[in-house]
C-alpha positions in Angstrom: -23.5 -37.4 -32.7 -20.9 -36.9 -30.0 -22.2 -35.3 -26.8 -20.2 -32.3 -25.6 -20.4 -32.4 -21.8 -18.1 -31.6 -18.9 -16.1 -34.4 -17.5 -16.7 -34.9 -13.7 -14.8 -36.7 -11.0 -17.5 -39.4 -11.3 -16.4 -40.0 -14.9 -12.7 -40.2 -13.9 -13.6 -42.5 -11.0 -15.6 -44.9 -13.2 -12.8 -45.0 -15.8 -10.3 -46.0 -13.1 -12.5 -48.2 -11.0 -12.0 -46.0 -8.0 -14.3 -44.2 -5.6 -15.2 -40.5 -6.4 -13.9 -39.5 -2.9 -10.5 -41.0 -3.7 -10.4 -39.1 -7.0 -11.5 -35.9 -5.3 -8.8 -36.2 -2.6 -6.1 -36.9 -5.2 -7.0 -33.9 -7.3 -6.7 -31.8 -4.1 -3.3 -33.3 -3.4 -4.4 -34.9 -0.2 -1.5 -36.4 1.8 -3.4 -39.7 2.5 -3.4 -40.6 -1.2 -0.2 -42.3 -2.4 1.8 -40.5 -5.0 1.4 -43.4 -7.4 -2.4 -43.2 -7.2 -2.3 -39.4 -7.5 -0.1 -39.7 -10.6 -2.5 -42.2 -12.2 -5.6 -40.1 -11.4 -4.0 -36.9 -12.6 -3.0 -38.5 -15.9 -6.5 -39.9 -16.5 -8.2 -36.7 -15.6 -5.9 -34.8 -18.0 -6.5 -37.3 -20.8 -10.3 -37.2 -20.3 -10.3 -33.3 -20.2 -11.4 -32.9 -16.6 -11.6 -29.3 -15.4 -12.0 -28.3 -11.8 -15.4 -26.5 -11.4 -14.1 -23.6 -9.2 -17.5 -21.8 -9.3 -19.4 -24.8 -7.8 -16.6 -25.4 -5.2 -16.8 -21.7 -4.2 -20.6 -22.0 -3.8 -20.2 -24.9 -1.5 -17.5 -23.2 0.6 -19.4 -19.8 0.5 -16.2 -18.2 -0.8 -15.2 -16.6 -4.0 -11.4 -16.8 -3.4 -11.3 -13.2 -4.5 -9.8 -10.2 -2.6 -10.9 -6.6 -3.1 -8.3 -3.8 -3.1 -9.0 -0.1 -2.9 -6.1 2.3 -3.5 -6.0 6.2 -3.8 -4.4 6.0 -7.3 -2.8 3.4 -9.5 -0.4 5.9 -11.1 2.2 5.7 -8.3 5.4 3.8 -8.0 4.8 3.3 -4.3 1.3 1.9 -4.8 2.4 -0.3 -7.8 5.1 -1.8 -5.5 2.5 -2.5 -2.7 0.2 -4.1 -5.3 3.1 -6.3 -6.5 3.5 -7.6 -2.9 -0.2 -8.2 -2.6 -0.3 -10.1 -5.9 2.6 -12.3 -4.9 0.7 -13.5 -1.8 -2.7 -13.9 -3.5 -1.2 -16.0 -6.3 0.7 -18.1 -3.9 -2.5 -18.8 -1.9 -4.9 -19.3 -4.8 -6.8 -16.0 -4.6 -7.7 -13.6 -7.4 -7.7 -9.8 -7.1 -10.2 -7.1 -8.0 -8.3 -3.7 -7.9 -10.1 -0.4 -7.7 -8.9 3.2 -7.3 -10.7 6.0 -5.5 -8.7 8.7 -7.3 -8.3 10.5 -3.9 -12.1 10.9 -3.6 -14.2 9.8 -0.7 -17.3 9.6 -2.9 -15.5 7.4 -5.4 -14.1 5.3 -2.6 -17.7 4.6 -1.5 -18.5 3.4 -5.1 -15.5 1.1 -5.0 -16.5 -0.4 -1.7 -20.1 -1.0 -2.8 -18.8 -2.6 -6.1 -16.5 -4.9 -4.2 -19.2 -5.8 -1.7 -21.6 -6.7 -4.5 -18.8 -8.8 -6.1 -18.8 -10.9 -2.9 -15.1 -10.6 -2.2 -13.8 -12.6 0.7 -11.8 -9.8 2.2 -10.7 -6.2 1.7 -7.3 -4.4 1.5 -7.7 -0.6 1.7 -5.5 2.5 1.5 -7.8 5.5 2.1 -8.5 8.5 -0.1 -7.2 11.8 1.1 -10.6 13.2 2.1 -12.2 10.2 3.8 -13.5 11.3 7.2 -15.1 8.1 8.7 -15.7 4.4 8.2 -19.4 4.5 7.7 -19.2 3.1 4.1 -17.4 0.0 5.4 -20.4 -1.0 7.6 -21.7 -3.6 5.1 -18.4 -5.4 5.5 -18.3 -5.0 9.3 -21.9 -6.3 9.6 -21.1 -9.4 7.5 -17.9 -10.1 9.4 -15.8 -9.7 6.2 -12.3 -8.9 7.3 -10.6 -5.6 6.3 -6.9 -4.7 6.5 -5.9 -1.1 6.0 -2.4 -0.3 4.8 -0.3 3.0 4.6 -3.3 5.3 4.9 -5.3 3.8 7.7 -7.9 4.5 10.4 -8.7 3.1 13.8 -11.7 0.9 13.9 -12.7 -2.1 16.0 -11.4 -5.4 14.7 -9.5 -3.9 11.8 -5.8 -4.5 11.2 -3.5 -1.6 10.1 -0.1 -2.0 8.4 2.1 1.1 8.6 5.5 2.5 9.2 6.3 4.9 12.1 5.6 8.1 10.1 6.1 10.3 13.2 9.6 8.9 13.8 10.5 9.1 10.1 9.4 12.8 10.0 11.3 13.5 13.2 14.5 11.8 11.9 14.4 13.6 8.5 13.9 17.0 10.1 16.6 16.3 12.7 19.0 15.5 9.9 18.3 18.8 8.1 18.8 20.6 11.4 22.2 18.8 11.9 23.3 20.2 8.5 22.6 23.7 9.7 19.0 24.3 8.6 17.1 26.6 10.9 14.2 27.7 8.7 12.7 24.5 7.4 9.5 24.4 5.3 7.3 21.3 5.3 5.1 20.3 2.4 2.5 17.7 3.3 -0.9 16.3 2.1 -4.3 16.4 3.7 -3.9 16.2 7.4 -6.9 13.9 7.7 -4.6 11.1 6.6 -2.3 9.5 9.2 0.8 9.5 6.9 0.8 13.3 6.4 -0.3 14.2 9.9 2.2 12.0 11.6 5.1 13.2 9.4 4.1 16.8 10.2 4.0 15.9 14.0 7.5 14.5 13.7 8.7 17.6 11.9 7.2 19.9 14.4 8.6 18.0 17.4 12.1 17.9 16.0 12.0 21.7 15.7 10.8 22.1 19.3 13.5 19.7 20.6 16.1 21.8 18.8 14.8 25.1 20.2 13.5 26.2 16.8 10.1 27.9 17.0 7.5 26.3 14.7 6.1 28.9 12.2 2.8 28.0 10.8 3.7 29.9 7.6 6.3 27.2 7.0 3.6 24.5 6.7 2.2 24.0 3.2 -0.6 21.5 2.4 -1.3 20.4 -1.1 -2.2 17.3 -3.2 1.5 16.3 -3.5 1.5 16.6 -7.3 4.2 18.1 -9.5 2.1 21.3 -9.6 2.3 21.5 -5.8 6.1 21.5 -6.0 6.1 24.1 -8.7 3.7 26.3 -6.7 5.8 25.9 -3.6 8.9 27.2 -5.3 7.1 30.1 -6.8 5.9 31.1 -3.4 9.5 30.8 -2.0 10.8 33.1 -4.7 8.5 35.8 -3.5 9.6 35.5 0.1 11.9 38.1 1.7 13.3 35.6 4.1 13.5 32.2 2.3 13.7 28.8 4.0 17.1 27.1 4.1 15.6 23.6 4.1 12.5 21.8 2.7 11.1 18.5 3.9 8.4 17.3 1.5 6.2 14.2 2.0 6.9 12.5 -1.3 9.8 12.2 -3.8 7.7 13.4 -6.7 7.4 16.9 -5.2 11.0 16.7 -3.9 12.4 16.2 -7.4 10.2 18.9 -8.8 11.3 21.3 -6.1 15.0 20.7 -6.8 14.5 21.3 -10.5 12.5 24.4 -10.0 14.9 25.9 -7.5 17.8 25.2 -9.9 15.8 26.9 -12.8 15.6 30.0 -10.5 19.4 30.0 -9.9 19.1 28.7 -6.3 21.8 26.2 -5.4 20.7 22.9 -3.8 21.8 22.1 -1.1 24.0 25.1 -0.4 21.2 27.6 -0.3 18.2 25.4 0.3 18.5 21.7 1.3 15.8 19.4 0.1 14.5 16.0 1.5 11.7 13.8 0.2 9.9 10.6 1.2 9.4 7.0 -0.2 12.8 6.4 -1.9 11.3 6.0 -5.3 13.7 5.5 -8.3 13.1 9.1 -9.4 14.9 10.2 -6.3 18.2 9.1 -7.9 17.5 10.5 -11.3 17.9 14.1 -10.2 21.2 15.9 -9.5 21.9 16.2 -6.6 20.3 12.9 -5.6 17.4 13.3 -3.2 17.7 12.5 0.5 14.6 10.5 1.4 13.1 7.8 3.6 13.0 4.2 2.4 9.4 3.0 2.6 9.2 -0.9 2.3 6.2 -0.8 -0.1 6.4 -4.4 -1.5 6.9 -5.8 2.0 3.9 -3.8 3.1 1.7 -5.4 0.4 2.9 -8.9 1.3 2.3 -8.4 5.0 -1.1 -6.8 4.5 -2.2 -9.8 2.5 -0.8 -12.3 5.0 -2.7 -10.5 7.8 -5.9 -10.7 5.8 -5.3 -14.4 5.1 -4.9 -14.9 8.9 -8.2 -13.2 9.4 -9.9 -15.4 6.8 -8.5 -18.6 8.1 -9.1 -17.7 11.8 -11.9 -15.1 12.1 -11.5 -15.1 15.9 -7.8 -14.1 15.7 -7.5 -10.8 17.7 -3.7 -10.5 17.5 -1.9 -7.5 16.2 -4.3 -4.7 15.4 -1.4 -2.5 14.2 1.8 -3.8 12.5 4.7 -1.3 12.1 7.3 -1.9 9.5 10.8 -0.6 9.6 11.8 2.5 7.6 15.3 3.8 6.9 16.7 7.3 6.4 18.6 7.5 3.1 21.0 10.5 3.1 22.1 11.8 -0.3 23.6 15.0 -1.7 20.4 17.1 -1.7 20.6 17.7 2.0 24.3 17.8 2.6 24.9 21.5 2.9 27.9 22.7 4.8 26.8 22.6 8.5 
């Protein structure tokens, strides 16, 4: 009866009359092994049915070659683009991914973090939930020296790396553009101000008003969950106003498109009566008429860079360079904000 057992490097070495160490190096593509020898070993290993025992190798190296990812929600073009960039780098470097979503909940984020810790991931990539207030639930990673890179929605913590854009500058530029087109009563729609992305965009908006001698009116700031419903509710509130805004800067394109459609349903001309600008430059921004003015956010590049920074931490735990990396953004001016100035 034929014995069904796994083929080892010792079996391949015996078949070829070579040392196990030579076979091992060849299978790892070691430069000191000649290409002719590598070719012979690989052919023999394939013929004999040798399979690399990744589990045993990981045990020896005390690594799982797995990266954990926590995002607020997967149903997002922006986040899908970030994950695409992450996956590109993990595949290129021989890592697997475990992707979790907090669904914008701090409590669910804690569950995700605990699950990934118990899965023995080598490192963590995180974009925070909207209501996360502190980093206490990351202590298990900090205490074990497991590296963490935050991206997009970040927080300051000792030894962490943050990958962001300059949201303050982007908010300032977008508001300044609306002002240059004649807007003087600009409404801003943002998310939870605990998150850097929304708070910094708001700060940029407010400072642009101040620098153009326009008084900031707290009634012109609306905070919501940045869903379609938030955009609908915003327009409904505008329709009840005696003195309506002449410009709207909203912190994502989803609400921006919804706002344009709802204003048009109500007979309000965009941009002639109310100019609208969004954020992220998602494809939906060009599916509406007029096309939506927005900020181009390099999502895929952010994912690639976040993973590269994490790999740097894994390969050199003492690396203290670059706690914050800022990617370039770009103002994309389209018809939705081009009212006659």
